[in-house]
C-alpha positions in Angstrom: 18.2 -1.9 4.3 16.1 -0.9 7.6 16.2 -1.9 10.7 13.3 -2.9 13.1 12.9 -3.7 16.9 9.1 -5.5 17.2 8.3 -5.8 21.1 6.9 -9.5 21.7 3.8 -8.2 23.2 4.4 -10.5 26.0 2.8 -8.3 28.4 -0.6 -8.7 26.8 -0.2 -12.6 25.7 3.3 -14.1 26.4 2.3 -16.8 24.0 3.0 -14.2 21.3 6.6 -14.1 22.5 6.8 -18.0 22.7 5.1 -18.3 19.1 7.5 -15.7 17.8 10.4 -17.6 18.8 9.1 -21.0 18.0 8.0 -19.9 14.3 11.4 -17.7 13.9 9.1 -14.9 12.6 8.1 -11.0 14.1 4.5 -10.5 14.6 1.8 -7.9 15.5 -1.8 -8.3 16.6 -5.1 -6.3 16.1 -4.5 -2.6 16.5 -1.0 -2.7 15.6 -0.9 -5.5 12.8 -0.4 -3.1 10.0 3.1 -2.0 11.3 4.4 -5.4 9.7 3.2 -4.2 6.3 6.0 -1.6 6.5 9.1 -4.3 6.9 11.0 -5.1 3.7 12.7 -8.2 2.2 16.1 -8.0 3.4 15.2 -5.5 6.3 17.0 -6.4 9.9 15.0 -7.2 12.8 15.6 -7.8 16.4 13.0 -8.9 18.7 12.8 -7.3 22.3 11.3 -9.1 25.1 9.8 -6.6 27.8 12.4 -6.4 31.4 14.4 -8.7 29.3 16.1 -6.9 26.2 16.8 -8.2 22.7 16.0 -12.0 22.8 16.3 -12.8 18.8 17.5 -11.7 15.6 16.6 -12.3 11.9 16.5 -11.2 8.4 12.9 -9.9 6.9 11.7 -12.7 4.1 9.5 -10.1 3.0 6.0 -11.5 2.7 3.3 -10.5 5.1 1.0 -13.8 6.3 -2.0 -13.4 8.1 -3.5 -15.5 10.7 -6.2 -16.0 13.2 -5.8 -15.2 16.6 -8.5 -16.1 19.3 -11.4 -16.7 17.0 -10.7 -13.2 15.3 -9.7 -13.5 11.5 -6.5 -11.9 10.5 -5.9 -10.2 13.4 -2.2 -11.1 13.6 0.2 -10.3 10.4 3.6 -11.8 10.3 6.6 -12.5 8.5 8.9 -15.0 8.7 12.5 -14.0 9.5 15.6 -15.8 7.8 19.0 -16.3 9.3 17.2 -16.3 12.7 19.1 -16.8 16.2 17.3 -16.8 19.6 20.4 -15.0 21.6 21.3 -17.4 24.3 22.4 -14.0 26.7 19.7 -11.2 25.9 21.0 -7.7 25.4 19.8 -6.0 28.1 17.4 -2.8 27.5 20.1 -0.6 29.0 22.5 -1.9 26.4 20.6 -1.5 23.4 19.6 1.9 24.3 23.5 2.7 24.5 24.1 0.7 21.4 21.7 3.0 19.6 22.7 6.2 21.2 26.1 5.9 20.0 24.8 5.8 16.4 21.8 8.3 16.9 22.4 10.5 20.1 18.7 12.2 19.8 17.3 8.8 20.1 14.6 9.0 22.6 12.4 6.9 21.8 10.3 4.3 24.2 10.6 0.9 23.9 6.8 0.3 24.6 5.7 0.4 21.3 4.8 -2.5 18.9 7.8 -1.6 16.4 10.9 0.9 16.0 12.2 1.7 12.7 15.7 3.0 11.9 16.7 4.4 8.5 19.2 2.7 6.3 22.3 5.4 7.8 22.2 4.0 11.2 20.5 0.2 10.7 23.9 -1.1 9.4 25.7 0.1 12.4 23.3 -1.0 15.0 22.7 -4.2 13.4 26.5 -4.6 13.9 27.0 -3.6 17.4 24.2 -6.0 18.3 25.7 -9.1 16.5 28.5 -9.2 18.6 26.3 -10.3 21.1 25.2 -13.4 19.2 
């Protein structure tokens, strides 16, 4: 099981984040859409909102789906998230970085990417620590 932190891309288009929450999915668009293909059944997903932090969590169903966006065919790749929970109180950026650094002291990747992937050895620990916020 891997863990992915998916940026909701609200800086580019605010409706993307709202769709992810409403439709209980993770998604990527256009040049970054293929990053969704790396998510497998049972992988854990945290949705990250810029300037807010982790706003939701779920477990990937493993089925990549594609849809049109603004008239562009297959511009969005997305995956449904089972056991989806929107956090009432988001996990702030500083707290999630602290959780990750407890498990991986060498973590230095910025959150301004579409997705961050963590391997099995540390994914479980990050997920469990983040679960305390639910």
